[in-house]
C-alpha positions in Angstrom: 91.6 46.8 143.1 94.1 43.7 143.6 97.5 43.5 144.2 98.4 42.1 140.5 96.8 44.7 138.7 98.2 47.4 141.0 101.6 45.9 140.0 100.6 45.7 136.2 99.7 49.3 136.3 103.0 50.4 138.1 105.0 48.5 135.5 103.2 50.0 132.4 103.8 53.4 133.9 107.3 52.6 134.4 107.8 51.4 131.2 106.0 54.3 129.4 108.0 56.7 131.1 111.2 54.9 130.1 110.3 54.7 126.6 109.3 58.5 126.6 112.6 59.6 128.2 114.4 57.0 125.6 112.6 58.8 122.7 113.5 62.4 124.0 117.2 61.5 124.3 117.3 60.1 120.6 115.4 63.5 119.5 117.9 65.8 121.5 120.8 63.6 120.0 120.0 64.0 116.4 119.6 67.8 117.0 123.1 67.9 118.8 124.3 65.9 115.4 122.8 68.5 113.0 124.6 71.2 115.0 127.8 69.4 114.8 127.4 68.9 110.9 126.8 73.0 110.8 130.1 73.5 113.0 129.6 72.4 116.3 127.7 74.2 119.2 130.4 76.4 120.6 131.1 77.8 117.0 127.5 78.5 116.1 126.9 80.3 119.9 130.0 82.5 118.7 127.7 83.9 116.0 126.0 86.8 117.0 124.7 88.3 113.4 123.6 86.5 110.3 123.2 88.2 106.8 121.5 86.5 103.9 120.9 87.7 100.4 118.5 85.6 98.5 117.1 85.5 94.6 113.7 84.5 93.9 110.6 85.5 91.6 107.3 87.1 92.6 104.9 87.7 90.2 107.4 86.7 87.5 110.0 89.5 88.5 113.5 88.6 89.7 113.8 89.8 93.3 116.2 89.6 96.1 115.2 89.0 99.8 117.5 90.4 102.3 117.2 89.1 106.0 119.4 90.3 108.9 119.5 88.8 112.2 120.9 89.7 115.6 121.2 87.8 118.9 119.0 86.9 120.7 115.7 88.0 118.5 116.2 91.0 116.5 115.4 90.8 112.8 114.4 92.1 109.5 113.2 91.1 106.2 113.3 93.2 102.9 112.2 92.8 99.4 114.3 94.5 96.5 113.3 94.8 93.1 115.8 96.6 90.9 117.9 97.9 94.0 114.7 99.6 95.5 113.1 98.5 98.8 109.7 97.3 97.8 109.0 96.1 101.5 110.5 95.8 104.6 109.4 94.6 108.4 111.6 94.3 111.3 111.4 93.6 115.0 113.8 95.6 117.3 114.0 93.2 120.1 110.6 94.4 121.5 108.0 95.4 118.9 107.8 94.9 115.0 107.4 97.5 112.5 107.0 97.8 108.6 107.3 100.5 106.0 104.4 102.2 104.8 104.7 105.0 102.2 108.2 105.3 103.6 107.3 105.7 107.0 108.0 103.5 109.9 104.8 102.3 111.2 103.7 99.5 113.8 102.9 96.2 112.2 100.5 93.5 113.2 102.4 92.1 116.2 100.7 88.5 115.6 103.4 88.0 113.0 106.4 88.2 115.4 104.4 86.3 118.4 107.2 83.9 118.3 110.0 86.4 118.6 109.9 86.3 122.3 110.8 82.9 122.5 114.3 83.1 120.2 117.6 83.2 122.1 119.8 82.0 119.4 120.6 82.9 115.6 120.3 79.2 115.0 117.0 77.2 115.7 118.8 74.2 116.6 120.3 75.9 119.4 117.0 76.7 120.7 115.6 73.6 120.2 118.1 72.2 122.8 116.5 74.8 125.5 114.1 72.9 127.6 112.8 76.2 128.8 111.7 76.8 125.4 111.0 73.5 123.5 110.1 70.0 124.2 111.3 67.6 121.7 109.7 64.2 120.9 111.2 61.4 118.4 108.6 60.4 116.0 110.1 58.0 113.6 112.2 57.4 110.5 110.5 58.6 107.4 111.0 58.7 103.5 111.4 62.2 101.9 112.3 62.7 98.3 114.5 59.6 98.0 116.0 60.3 101.3 115.4 58.9 104.7 115.1 61.1 107.9 114.7 61.3 111.3 111.5 63.1 112.2 111.2 64.7 115.5 108.1 67.2 117.0 109.4 70.3 118.3 106.8 71.9 120.6 107.2 75.7 121.8 106.2 76.7 124.9 103.5 78.9 123.6 102.1 75.7 121.8 103.3 76.3 118.2 104.3 72.8 116.7 106.8 72.2 114.3 107.8 69.0 112.8 111.6 68.6 111.7 113.1 66.5 109.4 116.9 65.7 109.6 118.9 63.6 106.7 120.1 60.4 108.0 123.1 60.6 105.9 124.1 64.2 106.4 122.4 65.0 109.9 121.3 68.1 108.4 117.7 69.8 108.5 115.9 68.5 105.2 112.0 69.9 105.8 110.5 71.7 108.3 106.6 71.3 108.9 104.8 74.1 110.9 101.3 73.5 112.1 99.1 76.2 111.0 97.1 77.8 113.9 93.8 75.9 114.5 94.4 73.5 111.7 95.6 70.2 113.0 96.5 68.6 109.4 97.4 71.7 107.5 101.4 72.5 107.6 103.6 75.5 106.3 106.1 73.4 105.0 109.6 74.6 103.9 112.3 72.6 102.4 116.0 73.0 102.7 118.9 71.8 100.4 122.1 72.5 98.9 124.1 72.8 101.7 127.4 74.7 101.1 130.2 75.8 103.4 130.5 79.6 104.3 134.1 79.6 105.8 133.4 77.3 109.0 129.5 77.6 108.7 127.6 74.6 107.0 124.3 76.1 105.9 121.9 75.6 102.9 121.5 77.5 100.2 117.9 76.8 98.6 114.8 77.1 100.3 111.2 75.8 98.8 108.0 76.6 100.4 105.6 74.1 99.9 105.5 70.3 99.0 104.9 71.0 95.3 107.9 70.9 92.9 106.7 74.0 91.5 106.2 76.0 94.9 108.2 79.1 95.3 111.7 79.0 95.9 114.8 80.9 97.0 118.5 80.6 96.7 121.0 82.3 99.0 123.8 84.2 96.7 125.5 85.6 99.8 125.7 85.0 103.4 127.8 86.7 105.8 127.8 86.4 109.8 129.6 88.6 112.5 129.6 91.3 109.8 127.7 93.9 107.7 125.0 94.2 110.7 124.6 96.7 113.4 122.0 97.8 115.8 120.9 100.6 113.6 119.7 97.9 111.3 116.7 97.4 113.4 115.9 100.9 114.1 115.6 102.3 110.6 113.5 104.9 109.3 112.9 106.6 112.7 
């Protein structure tokens, strides 16, 4: 190899690394802007629990979804129909459980496989943790009459999620998680109608799929740093 070709290769590598560094820096800045729009990093880090009560329709019936989260990775999901629990699953920080005939049983642990990599209530804070995620800026894309910054977030276990942040509000508009073994198939969630809950700016609507008639839910109650304690994740012992 002559010296000229060697210099060209070196220059190309330097340029490529420089571009990648700029893209990573841009992706980080976009997530930081989203955190600022939600209330700021120090404020979000001060939140140790999050309680959400959402209304939705399942099989033509009005039901409520109750989600509870406690830092770093405890969580529960409960479906209520006419004030009666018809389904519940939860993670106590080590293992996942669910109700079966009113009794606590071990759940399929695959559905909780990402929990060990969660350190904060809000995913936006985890995205900035380089021990958890690699961020890459992708492009500006149109989404439902909005322009969004698209970011690729790769979790250390290989899970890939594409994040779309609204250029005007800086807030998350959509997430697409690549399904296991299906490179072009996504699990999509669309977020909207951001409102203020005291100091926290948070979405109030979720749509699970790209189609307009996909299942949706609306948050009717949201509390942070209240209504939750350790016993919520050791229920039905």
